[in-house]
C-alpha positions in Angstrom: -49.1 35.8 13.1 -46.7 35.2 10.3 -45.5 31.5 10.5 -43.4 31.6 7.2 -40.1 32.6 9.0 -40.7 29.9 11.9 -41.4 27.2 9.2 -38.6 28.1 7.1 -36.2 27.9 10.2 -37.7 24.5 11.2 -37.3 23.1 7.6 -33.6 24.3 7.5 -33.0 22.7 11.2 -34.5 19.4 9.9 -32.3 19.3 6.7 -29.3 19.8 8.8 -29.9 16.7 11.0 -27.2 14.1 10.2 -29.7 11.4 9.5 -31.5 13.5 6.9 -28.2 14.4 5.3 -27.4 10.6 5.1 -30.7 10.1 3.6 -30.1 12.7 1.1 -26.7 11.4 0.3 -28.1 7.8 -0.4 -30.8 9.3 -2.7 -28.1 11.2 -4.5 -26.0 7.9 -4.9 -29.1 6.1 -6.2 -29.8 8.7 -8.8 -26.1 8.9 -9.8 -26.1 5.1 -10.2 -29.4 5.0 -12.1 -28.1 7.9 -14.6 -24.9 6.1 -15.1 -26.3 2.7 -15.5 -29.0 3.6 -17.9 -27.2 6.4 -19.8 -25.6 6.0 -23.0 -22.2 7.5 -22.3 -19.2 8.0 -24.6 -16.2 8.2 -22.4 -12.9 9.9 -23.5 -9.6 10.4 -21.5 -10.2 8.0 -18.7 -7.9 5.3 -20.2 -5.4 7.9 -20.7 -5.6 8.9 -17.1 -5.5 5.3 -16.0 -2.2 4.8 -17.9 -0.8 8.0 -16.3 -1.6 7.0 -12.9 0.0 3.7 -13.4 3.1 5.3 -14.9 3.4 7.9 -12.0 1.9 5.8 -9.1 -1.1 8.1 -8.4 -2.8 11.2 -9.7 -5.0 14.1 -9.3 -8.7 13.8 -10.8 -10.2 17.3 -11.0 -13.8 18.2 -11.8 -16.2 21.3 -11.3 -18.8 21.2 -8.6 -21.6 21.3 -11.1 -20.3 18.2 -13.0 -19.3 16.0 -10.0 -22.4 14.2 -9.4 -22.0 11.4 -12.1 -18.3 11.3 -12.3 -17.9 8.6 -9.5 -19.9 6.2 -11.3 -17.4 6.3 -14.2 -14.4 5.4 -11.9 -13.6 1.7 -12.3 -10.0 1.6 -11.5 -8.8 -0.7 -8.8 -6.4 2.0 -7.5 -7.9 3.6 -4.5 -9.6 7.1 -4.9 -10.1 9.5 -2.2 -12.0 12.7 -2.6 -11.4 16.1 -0.5 -14.9 16.8 0.9 -16.0 19.8 2.8 -17.0 19.7 6.5 -20.1 21.7 5.6 -23.6 20.2 5.4 -23.4 19.4 1.6 -20.1 17.8 2.1 -21.9 15.0 4.2 -24.2 14.3 1.3 -21.4 14.1 -1.1 -19.4 11.8 1.4 -22.4 9.4 1.6 -22.7 9.6 -2.3 -18.9 8.7 -2.7 -19.2 5.9 -0.2 -21.6 4.2 -2.3 -19.0 4.1 -5.1 -16.5 2.9 -2.7 -14.5 6.4 -2.7 -13.3 7.4 0.7 -13.3 10.9 1.8 -10.5 13.4 3.1 -12.2 15.9 5.3 -11.4 19.6 4.9 -11.3 22.8 3.0 -9.0 25.9 3.0 -11.3 27.6 5.6 -11.7 24.7 7.8 -9.1 22.0 8.6 -7.0 23.4 5.7 -3.5 22.4 6.9 -4.4 18.8 7.9 -6.3 18.2 4.7 -3.5 19.5 2.7 -0.9 17.3 4.4 -3.4 14.3 4.0 -3.7 15.1 0.2 0.0 15.1 -0.3 0.6 11.9 1.9 -2.1 10.1 -0.1 -0.7 11.1 -3.3 2.8 10.1 -2.3 1.4 6.8 -1.3 0.0 6.2 -4.7 -3.8 7.2 -4.2 -5.7 8.9 -6.7 -7.1 12.2 -5.2 -10.2 13.9 -6.4 -10.5 17.7 -6.1 -13.4 19.9 -6.7 -11.6 23.3 -6.8 -14.7 25.4 -7.0 -16.5 23.8 -4.2 -18.3 24.1 -1.8 -19.0 27.9 -2.3 -17.4 28.8 -5.5 -16.7 31.0 -7.5 -18.1 28.6 -10.2 -15.6 27.1 -12.7 -12.6 28.8 -11.2 -9.5 26.7 -10.5 -7.8 27.3 -7.1 -4.0 27.2 -7.4 -3.7 24.5 -4.7 -4.3 21.9 -7.5 -1.3 23.1 -9.2 0.7 23.3 -5.9 -0.2 19.7 -5.0 1.0 18.5 -8.4 4.2 20.4 -8.1 4.8 19.2 -4.8 4.3 15.4 -5.4 5.1 15.2 -9.1 1.7 13.6 -9.8 -0.3 14.0 -13.2 -3.4 16.2 -13.2 -6.4 15.7 -15.6 -9.8 17.4 -15.5 -13.0 15.7 -16.4 -16.4 17.1 -17.3 -19.6 15.6 -18.9 -22.9 16.5 -20.4 -26.0 14.8 -21.7 -29.0 15.2 -24.0 -32.1 16.6 -22.2 -30.3 17.1 -18.9 -31.8 19.6 -16.4 -29.4 22.5 -15.5 -30.2 24.0 -12.0 -29.7 27.6 -13.2 -30.5 29.2 -10.1 -28.0 27.1 -8.0 -24.5 28.8 -7.8 -22.8 25.9 -9.4 -25.5 25.4 -12.2 -25.7 21.6 -11.2 -26.4 19.3 -14.3 -28.7 16.4 -13.8 -28.7 14.0 -16.6 -31.9 12.1 -17.5 -32.2 8.4 -17.2 -31.4 6.6 -20.6 -29.9 9.6 -22.2 -27.3 9.8 -24.6 -24.1 11.7 -23.0 -20.5 12.1 -23.2 -17.5 12.4 -20.5 -14.5 14.3 -21.8 -11.0 15.1 -20.2 -8.4 17.7 -20.5 -5.0 17.0 -21.7 -2.8 15.7 -18.8 -0.8 18.3 -17.0 2.6 17.5 -15.3 3.9 20.5 -13.2 7.6 21.0 -13.1 9.0 21.2 -9.6 11.2 24.1 -10.4 8.4 26.1 -12.0 8.1 29.8 -11.0 5.0 31.5 -9.6 4.4 32.9 -12.9 4.6 29.7 -14.6 2.2 28.2 -12.1 -0.2 30.9 -12.8 0.0 30.2 -16.4 -0.6 26.4 -15.9 -3.5 27.3 -13.6 -5.2 29.5 -16.2 -4.5 27.3 -19.1 -6.0 24.2 -17.2 -9.0 26.3 -16.1 -9.8 27.5 -19.6 -9.5 24.0 -21.2 -11.8 22.4 -18.7 -14.4 25.2 -19.1 -14.1 25.0 -22.9 -14.6 21.4 -22.9 -17.7 21.8 -20.7 -19.3 24.5 -22.9 -18.6 22.5 -26.0 -20.3 19.4 -24.6 -23.3 21.4 -23.5 -23.4 22.8 -26.8 -23.3 19.5 -28.5 -26.4 18.3 -26.6 -28.4 21.4 -26.9 -28.1 22.6 -23.3 -27.7 26.3 -22.3 -24.2 27.7 -22.0 -22.9 27.8 -18.4 -20.1 30.3 -17.9 -17.6 30.7 -15.1 -18.6 33.0 -12.3 -16.2 35.6 -10.3 -18.4 35.2 -7.2 -21.7 34.1 -5.7 -24.7 36.3 -5.0 -25.8 36.0 -1.6 -29.3 37.5 -1.0 -29.7 39.6 2.0 -31.9 42.3 3.3 -30.7 45.6 4.5 -32.5 48.2 6.7 -34.7 49.2 3.8 -35.6 45.6 3.1 -33.8 45.8 -0.3 -32.0 42.7 -1.7 -28.3 43.2 -1.6 -25.3 40.9 -2.9 -21.9 39.7 -1.7 -19.1 38.0 -3.4 -17.2 35.2 -1.9 -13.6 34.3 -2.4 -12.3 31.0 -4.0 -11.6 29.6 -0.7 -12.9 26.2 -0.5 -11.6 23.3 -2.2 -13.7 20.5 -0.9 -16.6 18.9 -2.5 
């Protein structure tokens, strides 16, 4: 009797338990705190962002899923920040990590609780909150910007800045869809930011797409440049996620997902 499928199913069931997800989130928070506390990070852009959110009474903080782990550690501004977090299981882990850094969650993504989440984001921005968005999470495609970020900025008039980081000797999870970067403790690193983006309320759809593409390209270029600086493998954007599946002939196939989810 082959017990592997049964054991795998049991393991997956255990990992999905709320208590286990909370423990994983607490461990993720502890790791992020230690990596940030012991790391020697040079930070660029955060002061400019803080000036912008003071001038505009709020703003939008953007990062890729694979570079989101450590960024909450760098947030020291007294202005409240809330992050859009997916209702999926990995979203619960992220929510627990964020809670450790006193960052509240907005539950939702475009495929689940989309409209309530969008209304919450607009309301929070209009009330002066900084909202953090992970536009390629939780399912990808990797390092692709969903136009919703641009729409939120256009609707509220709030500035947008993208943030990324890298560090020497970091582990890149090449087999994960987001190529998650795990910094080493006590490592030299750097955080960088895009130029600030203000979206005109009268912008046409063509202009919005131009702004979206330029912002995506700039954030990707920053990420690639930092990885190159610290001797890490180059991580490129992906147009979809390969999902292993088995057909009737037991051959591995693949499917591509759309850029639907905007929660972490």
